[in-house]
C-alpha positions in Angstrom: -16.8 -10.7 -8.3 -19.1 -8.4 -10.2 -18.0 -4.9 -11.4 -20.8 -3.5 -9.2 -18.9 -4.7 -6.1 -15.8 -2.7 -7.2 -18.0 0.4 -7.4 -18.2 0.2 -3.6 -14.5 0.8 -3.3 -14.5 4.5 -2.4 -12.7 6.2 0.4 -10.9 9.3 1.6 -7.1 9.2 1.8 -4.1 11.5 2.6 -0.5 10.8 1.8 2.3 12.5 3.8 5.8 12.3 2.5 8.4 11.4 5.2 12.0 10.5 5.9 13.8 9.6 9.2 15.7 12.2 11.2 18.6 9.8 11.5 21.0 11.4 14.1 21.6 7.9 15.4 20.9 5.4 12.6 20.3 1.7 13.2 21.9 -1.1 11.3 21.4 -4.9 11.2 24.2 -7.5 11.6 25.0 -7.1 7.8 25.4 -3.4 8.1 22.1 -2.6 6.4 20.0 0.3 7.6 16.9 -0.3 9.6 14.2 2.2 10.7 14.3 2.8 14.5 11.2 1.8 16.4 11.7 4.9 18.6 12.9 7.1 15.7 11.9 10.6 14.8 10.4 11.0 11.3 10.1 14.3 9.5 7.1 15.2 7.3 8.1 17.1 4.2 4.9 17.6 2.3 1.4 16.2 2.0 -1.2 15.6 -0.7 -4.0 16.9 1.6 -7.2 14.9 1.8 -8.4 13.3 -1.4 -11.5 11.3 -2.3 -11.2 8.1 -4.4 -14.2 6.9 -6.3 -14.4 4.5 -9.2 -14.7 7.5 -11.5 -12.2 10.0 -10.1 -9.8 11.3 -7.5 -10.7 14.8 -6.2 -9.7 17.0 -3.3 -11.8 17.1 -0.1 -12.3 20.2 2.1 -14.0 18.4 5.0 -12.6 14.9 5.6 -14.3 14.5 9.0 -12.6 12.4 11.6 -12.1 8.8 12.6 -9.4 6.9 10.7 -10.2 3.6 9.1 -6.6 2.6 8.5 -3.1 4.1 8.8 0.2 2.9 7.4 3.8 4.2 7.5 6.0 2.8 4.8 9.8 3.2 4.2 12.0 1.9 1.4 15.5 0.4 1.7 17.2 0.5 -1.7 20.1 -1.9 -0.8 17.6 -4.8 -0.7 14.6 -3.3 -2.5 12.5 -4.0 0.6 9.7 -2.0 2.2 9.3 -1.6 6.0 6.0 -0.7 7.5 4.0 -0.2 10.7 0.2 0.2 11.0 0.6 3.6 12.6 1.6 7.2 11.9 5.4 7.2 12.5 5.5 11.1 12.7 3.7 10.9 16.0 5.8 10.6 19.2 6.9 7.0 19.9 4.7 6.9 22.9 1.6 7.3 20.7 2.5 4.5 18.2 1.2 1.8 20.5 4.6 0.1 20.6 4.5 -0.8 16.9 7.7 -2.2 15.5 9.0 -1.7 12.0 9.1 -4.9 10.0 9.2 -5.9 6.3 5.8 -5.9 4.7 4.3 -9.4 4.7 1.7 -11.5 2.9 -0.8 -14.2 3.6 -1.6 -16.8 1.0 -5.3 -17.5 0.1 -4.7 -20.7 -1.9 -8.3 -21.1 -2.8 -8.2 -17.8 -4.8 -4.5 -17.8 -5.7 -4.4 -14.5 -3.8 -1.6 -12.8 -1.9 -3.0 -10.6 0.9 -0.6 -7.7 1.8 -0.5 -7.1 5.5 1.8 -6.2 8.5 1.8 -9.6 10.2 1.5 -12.1 7.5 3.3 -15.5 7.3 5.5 -14.7 4.3 7.8 -11.9 3.2 7.2 -12.6 -0.5 4.1 -13.1 -2.6 2.5 -16.5 -2.9 3.8 -16.8 -6.5 5.1 -14.4 -9.0 3.6 -11.0 -9.1 1.7 -10.1 -12.3 3.7 -8.4 -15.0 1.0 -5.8 -14.9 2.1 -4.5 -11.5 5.6 -5.9 -10.9 8.0 -4.0 -10.8 5.8 -0.9 -10.8 3.8 -1.6 -7.6 6.2 -4.0 -6.0 9.9 -4.6 -6.8 11.0 -8.0 -8.2 12.4 -8.8 -4.8 8.8 -9.7 -3.7 8.4 -12.5 -6.2 8.3 -15.9 -4.6 11.5 -17.8 -5.3 9.9 -21.2 -5.3 8.1 -22.7 -8.3 4.3 -22.8 -8.3 1.6 -24.7 -10.1 0.0 -21.3 -10.6 2.9 -19.0 -11.6 1.1 -15.6 -11.1 -0.7 -14.4 -8.0 -3.5 -11.9 -7.5 -3.2 -9.1 -4.9 -5.3 -7.5 -2.2 -4.5 -6.4 1.3 -4.6 -3.6 3.9 -6.0 -0.6 2.1 -3.5 2.0 3.6 -0.6 -0.3 2.7 -1.9 -0.7 -0.9 -2.2 3.1 -1.3 1.3 3.5 0.2 2.7 1.1 -2.4 0.9 3.1 -5.1 2.4 6.3 -3.8 5.9 4.6 -3.9 5.3 3.5 -7.5 5.0 7.0 -8.9 7.5 8.2 -11.5 7.9 11.4 -9.6 8.4 11.2 -5.8 6.7 13.6 -3.5 4.5 14.9 -6.3 0.9 15.1 -5.3 -0.3 15.6 -8.9 1.6 12.6 -10.1 0.0 10.5 -7.3 -3.5 11.7 -8.2 -2.8 10.8 -11.8 -1.5 7.4 -10.9 -4.5 6.7 -8.6 -6.9 7.7 -11.4 -5.2 6.1 -14.4 -3.4 3.0 -13.0 -5.4 1.9 -10.0 -8.5 0.5 -11.8 -9.6 -2.5 -9.7 -9.4 -5.3 -10.6 -6.7 -4.1 -12.9 -3.4 -2.2 -12.6 -2.9 -0.1 -15.8 0.8 0.3 -16.2 2.3 3.8 -16.4 5.4 2.2 -18.0 7.8 4.5 -16.1 10.4 3.6 -13.5 9.2 4.3 -9.9 11.3 7.0 -8.2 11.9 5.1 -5.0 14.6 6.8 -2.8 16.5 5.1 0.0 15.0 5.8 3.4 12.2 7.9 2.0 8.6 6.9 2.5 5.0 7.9 3.2 2.3 7.9 5.9 -1.1 7.0 4.4 -4.3 7.7 6.3 -7.7 6.2 5.1 -11.1 7.4 6.2 -14.6 6.4 5.2 -16.2 8.4 2.4 -19.3 10.2 3.9 -20.8 10.3 0.3 -20.7 6.5 0.1 -24.1 6.1 1.9 -24.5 3.9 4.9 -21.2 4.3 6.8 -21.4 1.0 8.5 -21.9 -0.8 5.2 -19.1 1.1 3.7 -16.8 0.1 6.5 -17.7 -3.6 6.1 -17.1 -3.4 2.4 -13.6 -2.0 2.8 -12.8 -4.6 5.4 -13.9 -7.3 3.0 -11.8 -5.9 0.3 -8.8 -5.9 2.7 -9.3 -9.5 3.8 -9.9 -10.8 0.3 -13.5 -11.7 0.9 -14.3 -9.8 -2.3 -11.4 -11.4 -4.1 -8.5 -9.4 -5.6 -8.1 -5.7 -5.8 -5.5 -6.3 -8.5 -5.8 -9.4 -10.6 -3.0 -11.1 -12.5 -4.1 -10.9 -16.1 -1.2 -13.2 -17.1 -2.5 -16.0 -14.8 -3.9 -19.0 -16.8 -6.7 -19.3 -14.2 -8.1 -15.8 -14.7 
């Protein structure tokens, strides 16, 4: 894919920092915490609306309306897993369209050696090993495939709100809007992830709600929506390539 295609990757986004109000916590058969589908989640702070362009990340005064994508993401430290739903979990349960929390998943596009991060994919791990460029910063080592592969390293794309949520969870300082803006500007450089070389500050049961909207400065809004959808599906290839892959 040409660099010109990546210049179409522009959007508005907002990150709200959350944690569950666990008066009645839920646990699985192994005694491990699980987010409740009908749970109440508290919003602690927010970045406010931001614009992401290939050149910069800046604040936005008028984000308009109409969400392109929404994701709620929570982290469980005991297993280094993320749980997600494609909805805003801070809204009342009745407004979440009966979404159920589940581990983030991936579809495997074998023709491109591409892992597509989604909510309903076929696998709970990447198609191969994640690139050393973005594992363990963007995803913990627990998401590496345990099986051997002819192509050891996989590229990554996926649901845009989910990708931004993972970026927010990769920050060295949790719940720090300035740190997130810096990470989005410096590290998220499609098709590359530029390592910040710091340990992500992932805290058990903490998470984010990410909302994505179309950028009104992108030009034709219908074309912009189609472009973002193609990035999500992998039609445009990887958002983040594995520079350690022999097939790159």
